C-alpha positions in Angstrom: -35.5 -14.9 1.4 -32.5 -16.7 3.0 -30.3 -14.1 4.8 -27.2 -14.9 2.8 -29.2 -14.5 -0.4 -30.1 -11.1 1.0 -26.4 -10.2 1.5 -25.6 -11.3 -2.0 -28.4 -9.2 -3.5 -27.2 -6.2 -1.4 -23.6 -6.5 -2.5 -24.5 -6.9 -6.2 -27.4 -4.4 -6.5 -26.5 -1.7 -4.1 -22.7 -1.8 -3.8 -22.2 -3.1 -7.4 -19.7 -5.7 -6.2 -18.7 -8.2 -8.9 -15.7 -9.8 -7.3 -15.0 -11.1 -3.8 -12.0 -12.9 -2.2 -12.1 -15.6 0.3 -11.4 -19.1 1.7 -14.4 -21.2 2.4 -15.1 -23.1 5.6 -17.9 -24.6 7.7 -19.4 -21.4 8.9 -19.2 -19.4 5.6 -20.4 -21.9 3.1 -24.0 -20.5 2.9 -22.7 -17.1 1.9 -20.4 -18.5 -0.7 -23.3 -20.5 -2.2 -25.5 -17.3 -2.3 -22.8 -15.3 -4.0 -22.4 -18.0 -6.6 -26.2 -18.0 -7.3 -26.1 -14.2 -7.6 -23.4 -14.4 -10.3 -20.7 -12.7 -8.2 -17.2 -13.9 -9.0 -15.4 -15.4 -6.0 -11.6 -15.7 -6.0 -10.4 -18.6 -3.9 -6.9 -17.8 -2.6 -5.0 -20.4 -0.5 -4.7 -18.4 2.7 -6.9 -15.8 4.2 -4.2 -13.2 4.6 -3.6 -13.5 0.9 -7.4 -12.9 0.3 -7.2 -9.7 2.2 -4.0 -8.5 0.4 -5.5 -9.4 -3.0 -8.7 -7.5 -2.1 -6.7 -4.5 -0.9 -4.8 -4.2 -4.2 -8.0 -4.9 -6.2 -9.4 -1.8 -4.6 -6.3 0.3 -5.2 -6.4 -0.4 -8.9 -10.1 -0.7 -9.7 -11.5 1.8 -7.2 -14.2 -0.7 -6.2 -14.5 -1.7 -2.6 -12.7 -4.9 -1.6 -14.8 -7.7 -0.1 -13.2 -10.5 1.9 -14.9 -13.7 3.2 -13.5 -16.0 5.9 -14.8 -18.7 8.1 -14.8 -18.5 11.8 -11.9 -18.9 14.3 -8.6 -19.6 12.4 -10.1 -18.2 9.1 -10.9 -14.8 10.7 -7.6 -14.8 12.6 -5.6 -15.5 9.4 -7.0 -12.5 7.6 -5.7 -10.0 10.2 -2.4 -9.3 8.6 -3.9 -8.4 5.3 -6.7 -6.4 6.9 -4.0 -4.3 8.6 -2.4 -3.6 5.2 -5.6 -2.1 4.0 -6.5 -0.2 7.1 -3.2 1.5 7.7 -3.0 2.6 4.1 -6.7 3.9 4.3 -8.0 1.4 1.8 -11.8 0.7 2.1 -12.5 -3.0 2.7 -15.4 -5.0 4.1 -14.5 -8.3 5.8 -17.3 -10.7 6.4 -16.4 -13.5 8.9 -18.4 -16.6 9.6 -19.1 -17.4 13.2 -20.4 -20.4 15.1 -24.1 -20.4 16.0 -25.2 -17.8 18.6 -26.1 -20.7 21.0 -22.4 -21.6 21.1 -21.1 -18.0 21.6 -20.0 -17.3 25.2 -21.4 -13.8 25.4 -20.4 -13.3 29.1 -16.8 -14.4 28.3 -16.7 -16.8 31.2 -15.0 -19.6 29.3 -11.9 -19.6 27.3 -14.0 -21.0 24.4 -17.5 -22.3 24.3 -18.3 -23.1 20.6 -16.2 -24.9 18.1 -13.8 -22.4 16.4 -15.4 -19.6 18.5 -13.3 -16.5 18.4 -14.4 -13.0 19.6 -13.9 -11.4 16.2 -15.6 -8.2 17.0 -13.2 -7.2 19.8 -10.1 -8.7 18.2 -10.5 -6.5 15.1 -11.5 -3.3 16.8 -8.0 -1.8 17.2 -7.3 -1.8 13.4 -10.6 -1.3 11.8 -13.0 1.7 11.6 -16.0 -0.5 12.6 -16.4 -4.0 13.9 -19.7 -5.6 14.7 -21.6 -8.9 14.9 -25.0 -9.4 13.4 -27.1 -10.9 16.2 -30.6 -10.1 14.8 -31.5 -11.2 11.2 -33.4 -8.0 10.5 -30.3 -5.9 11.3 -28.3 -7.4 8.5 -28.7 -4.6 6.0 -28.6 -1.9 8.6 -25.2 -3.1 9.8 -23.9 -3.6 6.3 -25.0 -0.1 5.4 -23.1 1.2 8.5 -20.1 -0.9 7.6 -20.0 0.5 4.1 -20.4 4.1 5.4 -17.5 3.8 7.7 -15.3 2.1 5.2 -15.8 4.8 2.5 -16.4 8.0 4.4 -13.8 10.5 5.7 -10.4 8.7 6.2 -11.2 5.4 4.6 -10.3 2.0 6.0 -11.3 -1.6 6.9 -14.5 -2.8 8.6 -15.5 -6.2 9.8 -19.0 -7.9 10.1 -19.1 -11.1 12.0 -22.0 -13.4 10.9 -23.1 -16.4 13.0 -24.1 -19.5 11.2 -27.7 -19.6 12.4 -28.2 -16.0 11.3 -26.9 -16.9 7.9 -29.7 -19.5 7.6 -32.5 -17.2 8.8 -35.3 -16.0 6.6 -35.8 -12.3 6.0 -37.8 -10.0 3.7 -35.4 -7.7 1.7 -37.7 -4.8 1.4 -38.8 -4.7 5.0 -35.4 -4.9 6.8 -34.4 -1.8 8.7 -31.6 0.4 7.2 -28.9 2.6 8.4 -29.5 6.3 7.8 -26.8 8.9 8.1 -27.6 12.2 6.6 -24.7 14.1 8.3 -21.9 15.1 6.1 -18.4 15.6 7.6 -17.8 19.3 8.0 -14.3 20.8 8.1 -13.3 24.3 9.3 -13.2 27.0 6.6 -9.7 27.8 5.3 -8.2 31.0 6.7 -7.2 32.5 3.4 -5.6 35.6 5.1 -3.2 33.5 7.0 -2.6 31.2 4.0 -1.7 34.3 1.9 0.8 35.5 4.6 2.5 32.1 4.6 2.9 32.2 0.8 3.5 35.7 -0.5 7.2 36.3 0.5 8.5 32.8 -0.3 10.9 32.3 -3.3 11.5 28.6 -3.0 8.2 26.8 -2.8 7.9 23.0 -2.8 4.8 20.8 -2.7 4.9 17.5 -0.8 2.4 15.2 -2.6 1.1 12.5 -0.1 -1.1 9.5 -0.6 -4.0 11.5 0.7 -4.2 13.2 -2.7 -5.0 9.8 -4.2 -7.4 8.8 -1.4 -9.3 12.0 -2.0 -9.5 11.1 -5.7 -8.1 14.5 -6.6 -4.8 13.6 -8.4 -5.8 15.6 -11.5 -6.6 18.7 -9.4 -3.2 18.4 -7.7 -1.5 18.0 -11.0 -3.4 21.1 -12.3 -2.2 23.1 -9.3 1.4 22.1 -9.9 1.4 22.8 -13.6 -0.6 26.0 -13.4 1.5 27.5 -10.7 4.7 25.9 -11.8 5.7 24.7 -8.3 8.2 21.8 -8.1 7.1 18.8 -6.0 8.4 15.8 -4.1 6.4 12.7 -3.3 5.9 10.3 -0.4 6.3 6.6 -1.4 2.5 6.3 -1.5 2.2 9.0 -4.2 5.3 8.2 -6.3 3.2 7.4 -9.3 1.1 10.5 -9.4 3.2 11.9 -12.3 6.0 10.4 -14.4 9.5 10.6 -13.0 10.7 12.7 -16.0 8.1 15.5 -15.5 10.2 18.7 -15.2 8.7 19.6 -11.8 9.1 16.2 -10.3 12.0 16.2 -7.8 11.4 12.6 -6.7 10.9 11.2 -3.3 12.6 12.0 0.0 13.1 10.7 3.5 15.4 8.3 5.4 15.4 6.0 2.4 14.9 8.6 -0.3 17.1 10.4 -2.8 19.8 13.0 -2.2 18.1 15.4 -4.6 14.7 15.0 -3.0 16.1 15.5 0.5 18.0 18.6 -0.6 14.9 20.1 -2.1 13.0 19.7 1.2 15.8 21.0 3.3 16.4 24.1 1.2 12.8 25.1 0.4 11.5 28.2 2.1 7.8 27.1 1.7 6.6 23.6 2.1 3.0 22.7 1.2 2.2 19.2 2.4 -0.9 17.7 0.8 -2.3 14.6 2.5 0.7 13.2 4.3 1.2 12.5 8.0 4.9 13.0 7.7 6.0 10.0 9.7 9.5 9.5 10.9 10.5 7.7 7.6 10.0 11.1 6.0 11.2 13.6 8.6 13.7 11.3 10.4 13.4 10.7 14.1 14.5 14.4 14.7 11.4 16.0 13.3 12.4 19.4 14.5 15.2 19.4 11.9 12.8 18.7 9.0 12.7 21.5 6.4 14.3 24.0 8.9 14.2 26.9 6.4 10.6 26.5 5.4 7.3 27.9 6.4 5.0 24.9 6.4 1.4 24.5 5.3 0.1 21.0 6.2 -3.2 19.8 4.9 -4.8 16.7 6.5 -8.4 15.6 7.1 -7.8 13.9 10.5 -7.3 15.9 13.6 -5.4 13.1 15.4 -2.7 13.1 12.7 -2.4 16.9 13.0 -2.1 16.5 16.8 0.7 13.9 16.5 2.7 16.2 14.1 2.4 19.0 16.6 3.6 16.8 19.4 6.6 15.8 17.3 7.5 19.5 17.0 6.6 20.1 13.4 5.8 23.8 13.4 3.2 24.6 10.7 0.1 26.4 9.6 -2.2 23.4 9.8 -5.4 23.1 7.7 -7.8 20.4 8.6 -9.6 19.9 5.4 -9.8 17.8 2.2 -6.9 18.1 -0.2 -9.2 18.9 -3.1 -10.8 21.9 -1.3 -7.5 23.4 -0.3 -6.1 22.9 -3.8 -9.0 25.0 -5.1 -8.1 27.8 -2.6 -4.4 27.6 -3.5 -5.3 28.0 -7.1 -6.5 31.5 -6.4 -3.2 32.7 -4.9 0.0 33.7 -6.5 3.5 32.3 -5.8 6.4 34.7 -6.1 9.0 32.0 -6.8 12.5 32.6 -8.0 12.7 30.9 -11.5 16.3 29.8 -10.6 14.8 27.5 -7.9 13.3 25.1 -10.4 16.5 25.0 -12.6 18.6 24.3 -9.5 16.4 21.4 -8.4 16.4 19.9 -11.9 20.2 20.1 -11.8 20.3 18.1 -8.6 18.6 15.1 -10.3 21.5 15.0 -12.7 24.2 15.6 -10.2 23.0 13.0 -7.6 21.8 9.8 -9.4 20.4 7.1 -7.2 23.4 4.9 -7.6 26.9 5.3 -8.8 27.8 3.0 -11.7 30.3 0.3 -10.7 32.1 -1.4 -13.5 33.6 -3.9 -11.1 30.3 -5.2 -9.8 30.8 -8.9 -9.0 30.1 -11.1 -12.0 27.4 -13.7 -11.4 25.1 -11.2 -9.5 22.9 -8.3 -10.5 22.9 -4.8 -9.1 19.2 -4.1 -8.2 19.4 -0.5 -9.4 20.7 -1.6 -12.8 17.9 -4.2 -13.0 15.3 -1.5 -12.1 16.7 0.9 -14.7 16.4 -1.7 -17.4 12.9 -2.7 -16.2 11.9 1.0 -16.5 13.1 1.2 -20.0 11.2 -1.9 -21.2 8.0 -1.4 -19.3 5.0 0.2 -20.9 2.8 3.2 -19.9 -0.1 1.9 -17.8 1.9 -1.0 -16.3 1.2 -1.9 -12.6 4.3 -2.5 -10.5 3.6 -4.1 -7.1 6.6 -4.3 -4.7 7.0 -5.9 -1.3 8.7 -5.1 2.0 12.3 -4.7 3.0 15.2 -4.1 0.7 13.4 -4.8 -2.5 10.9 -2.1 -1.6 13.6 0.4 -0.9 15.5 -0.4 -4.2 12.3 -0.1 -6.1 11.1 3.2 -4.6 14.5 4.7 -5.1 15.5 3.2 -8.4 12.4 2.7 -10.5 11.5 5.7 -12.7 7.7 5.7 -13.0 6.3 6.2 -16.5 3.0 7.9 -17.5 -0.1 6.3 -16.0 1.8 3.6 -14.3 0.8 2.3 -10.8 3.5 1.7 -8.2 2.0 -0.1 -5.3 3.0 -1.5 -1.9 1.4 -1.7 1.5 3.5 1.3 2.6 2.5 1.6 6.3 2.1 -2.0 7.6 4.8 -3.1 5.1 4.5 -6.9 5.6 6.7 -9.4 3.9 4.8 -11.4 1.3 2.3 -8.7 0.4 3.2 -8.2 -3.3 2.5 -11.8 -4.5 -1.2 -12.0 -3.5 -1.6 -8.2 -4.1 -0.6 -8.8 -7.7 -3.5 -11.2 -8.0 -5.9 -8.4 -7.1 -4.1 -5.9 -9.4 -4.3 -8.3 -12.3 -8.0 -9.0 -11.8 -8.5 -5.2 -11.9 -6.0 -4.1 -14.5 -3.4 -5.4 -17.0 0.3 -6.0 -17.3 1.2 -6.6 -13.6 4.9 -6.8 -12.5 5.5 -8.2 -9.1 8.8 -7.5 -7.3 9.6 -9.5 -4.1 12.5 -10.7 -2.0 13.4 -14.4 -1.7 12.5 -14.3 2.0 9.1 -12.6 1.4 8.4 -15.0 -1.4 8.1 -17.8 1.1 5.4 -16.0 3.1 2.7 -16.5 0.4 4.3 -18.9 -2.0 1.0 -20.9 -2.0 -0.6 -18.2 -4.2 1.4 -19.4 -7.2 -1.3 -22.0 -7.4 -4.0 -19.2 -7.5 -2.1 -17.4 -10.3 -1.8 -20.7 -12.3 -5.5 -21.5 -11.7 -6.7 -18.1 -12.9 -4.1 -17.9 -15.7 -3.1 -14.4 -14.7 -0.2 -13.2 -16.8 1.7 -11.8 -13.8 5.5 -11.4 -14.1 7.1 -12.1 -10.8 10.7 -11.1 -10.1 12.4 -12.5 -7.0 15.4 -10.5 -5.7 17.4 -13.4 -4.4 20.2 -12.5 -2.0 19.9 -15.7 0.1 18.6 -13.8 3.1 17.0 -10.8 4.6 18.9 -7.8 3.0 17.3 -5.0 5.1 18.0 -6.9 8.3 21.6 -7.6 7.4 22.1 -3.9 6.7 20.6 -3.1 10.2 23.0 -5.6 11.7 25.9 -3.9 9.9 24.8 -0.6 11.3 24.1 -1.6 14.9 25.3 -5.1 15.7 28.9 -5.3 14.2 27.6 -7.4 11.3 26.5 -10.3 13.4 23.9 -11.8 11.0 21.7 -13.6 13.5 18.6 -15.1 11.9 19.1 -13.2 8.6 21.0 -15.7 6.4 20.8 -19.4 5.7 24.3 -19.6 7.3 22.9 -18.1 10.5 19.5 -19.7 11.2 17.3 -19.0 8.2 15.8 -21.9 6.2 15.3 -20.4 2.7 15.2 -23.0 -0.1 18.3 -23.5 -2.2 16.3 -24.3 -5.4 13.4 -21.9 -6.0 13.2 -23.1 -9.6 11.9 -26.5 -8.5 9.3 -24.9 -6.3 8.0 -22.7 -9.1 7.9 -25.7 -11.5 5.9 -27.7 -9.0 3.2 -25.0 -9.2 3.3 -25.2 -13.0 4.7 -21.8 -13.9 7.5 -20.9 -16.2 10.7 -20.0 -14.5 13.7 -18.0 -15.6 17.0 -16.8 -14.1 19.0 -13.6 -14.5 22.5 -14.1 -13.1 24.4 -11.0 -14.4 23.9 -7.8 -16.3 24.4 -9.4 -19.6 21.3 -11.5 -19.0 19.1 -8.5 -18.5 18.3 -8.7 -22.2 16.0 -11.6 -21.2 13.6 -9.0 -19.7 12.0 -8.0 -23.0 10.9 -11.5 -23.9 9.7 -12.2 -20.3 7.5 -9.1 -20.2 6.1 -9.7 -23.7 4.8 -13.1 -22.9 1.0 -13.6 -22.1 1.8 -16.3 -19.6 2.6 -15.9 -15.8 6.2 -16.5 -14.9 8.7 -16.2 -12.1 12.2 -14.8 -12.7 14.9 -15.3 -10.1 17.3 -12.3 -10.1 20.5 -13.4 -8.5 21.9 -10.7 -6.2 25.0 -10.4 -4.0 24.5 -11.0 -0.3 26.7 -8.0 0.2 24.3 -5.7 -1.7 23.2 -2.8 0.5 21.0 0.3 0.2 23.5 3.1 -0.4 21.1 5.9 0.3 19.8 5.1 3.8 20.0 7.3 6.9 20.6 5.9 10.4 18.6 6.9 13.4 19.6 10.3 14.6 20.8 11.6 11.2 19.1 14.5 9.4 17.9 14.6 5.8 20.8 16.7 4.7 23.2 14.0 6.0 22.3 11.7 3.2 25.2 10.7 0.9 26.5 7.6 -0.9 28.2 6.4 2.3 
């Protein structure tokens, strides 16, 4: 059996892979051919970083592992950005990169480059993958694929890379006689100290749960929801867990942090007990002054990774730390009583009414759209189960603050790497795994992966793309307002950028329908746009003066958040 046929059989029969994402090239053509013969669907994006971003979001929606194929050299290098998106958000992904023949690989690294398109993929990818290897013996192919899959899907999940030289791809192997990777060790965590846990809980009257993305990564959303509902504990969410329950749930106090909500931040700062489930509490949540985070609260922090616990300790977050899976700790918490004050929940619910995300402005400049007004209207028209994929920068901040998630909706972004251009190819992966995908992206980010409009057109994916067009980089302009006396260097067309003046013509060239929304009166177009079964791009014209009103500066505390 040809070795690439062996890989195709392994992916299909053992990992149950039915879809892969890739860009072909001279040193990966054999594997593409084998996948096609095996009946595995291959999605040809127009850039390798887009392949990785699409595979990343395909995994987030479908639960199946994302598979990415690239050729050697520039192909492998191009995928790096997308692989980082998956790895830093703990999304399992296997990247298979073609490589020049072994006879052309400079194993002693004496030359800058020996073979054509030779790149040391194994070492380049090591810093941002869980496992990076090269297959240098044909009979090791399944052993190393086994090991790659194990690392990608066990413990804190992430990306792995397998480099595959061209001569190895063409080798002959016997599927049933190839050596395999065996790992019978399960990851063991310390038992939960229930006595100390009880002592941290029993005297608290104002408990609050922080639901982090780790709850989703551990596939225990329903268990977390059961804990919240059964014990009637209010909760806030990190951005990565915003969609765990609908915004209107009576115990949902929204998200918090440096770009959060006033009511969410007040809840965190006034709680006397904080139970953090699966979040590393980075500086976007705690501010740079971590010691001022939730100063009145006893903290119980649950995380599976000791390194994350150690970094929280170094930052001065005093807590009762539990290194364990969220699901197992939830089961323990279910056995304990919370002596909360019933007025606490009513108070937090009143804050959501008192401090809306934006103040309505009847004098908003005609000819532009307030993003919060747009997102409020989008929320009203959207359906349960819709998938909303947003990008980086200002449009991400507007969406996470202003969009009110409905039941069973997904709200997705690459929250940690947060790269411009993610949401367009990610929407492709989401659409292949689900239905009714809404893509939100900025006009600057749109240019980063604009070529994937052709992929959407080719696959006839009914994705609805909304471009927040403010003729520049909104988040950067706000930073320049805060720190650089509004000197807009390299952030607007007037000051160095080269963003196109006519996005409509670009979209038309790719064969997609295009619409514009230029003011609040035109928001009535949304219903027709969303009800269509065709892909489309809608340009939402926004003021270049639009800013994120709820955004803390470096050095401020969560309680300092106001409308500015």
